[in-house]
C-alpha positions in Angstrom: -0.4 0.1 0.0 1.1 3.7 -1.1 1.9 6.2 1.8 -1.1 8.3 -0.1 -3.6 5.4 0.2 -2.4 4.9 4.0 -3.4 8.8 4.5 -6.6 8.6 2.5 -7.6 5.5 4.6 -6.8 6.9 7.9 -9.1 9.5 6.8 -11.7 7.9 5.3 -12.1 5.2 8.7 -12.2 8.4 11.0 -14.8 10.4 9.2 -12.3 13.2 9.1 -13.2 16.0 6.8 -11.1 16.8 4.3 -12.1 20.1 3.9 -10.7 21.0 7.5 -7.7 19.0 6.5 -6.9 21.5 3.3 -7.7 24.5 5.5 -4.8 23.4 7.8 -2.5 22.8 5.4 -3.2 25.7 3.7 -4.0 24.5 0.7 -7.0 23.9 -1.6 -9.0 20.5 -1.1 -8.8 19.6 -4.8 -5.4 19.9 -4.7 -5.7 17.7 -0.9 -7.9 15.2 -3.6 -5.4 15.0 -6.1 -2.6 13.9 -3.5 -5.6 11.5 -2.1 -6.2 10.1 -4.8 -2.5 9.2 -6.3 -3.4 12.0 -8.9 -0.5 14.3 -7.8 2.2 13.7 -5.7 3.0 13.6 -2.4 5.4 15.8 -1.2 7.5 15.2 2.3 6.7 18.8 2.7 2.5 17.9 1.9 2.7 14.3 3.9 4.5 16.7 7.1 1.6 19.4 7.0 -1.0 17.1 6.4 0.3 15.2 9.3 0.3 18.1 11.6 -3.1 19.2 10.1 -4.5 16.3 11.0 -2.5 15.4 14.5 -0.9 12.7 13.7 2.5 11.5 14.7 5.0 11.0 10.6 5.4 7.8 11.8 2.0 6.5 12.0 2.0 6.1 8.6 5.8 4.2 8.1 5.1 0.5 8.4 5.6 -2.5 6.4 2.5 -3.8 5.2 2.5 -8.3 5.7 1.3 -10.4 3.2 
């Protein structure tokens, strides 16, 4: 699973508002949507900003998927 997919699933599973996350990041909802759908590259800066906006430790999404 790719990083943007992990973040997207986290947001969706918890019912977090993408509008609020985008506002807290200082980006448009459109940009956040593009990132979360894999249509725009998730940069380190955007990733860190997204984690801050959700008050989540960035290490939360770094894990190895077991097969």
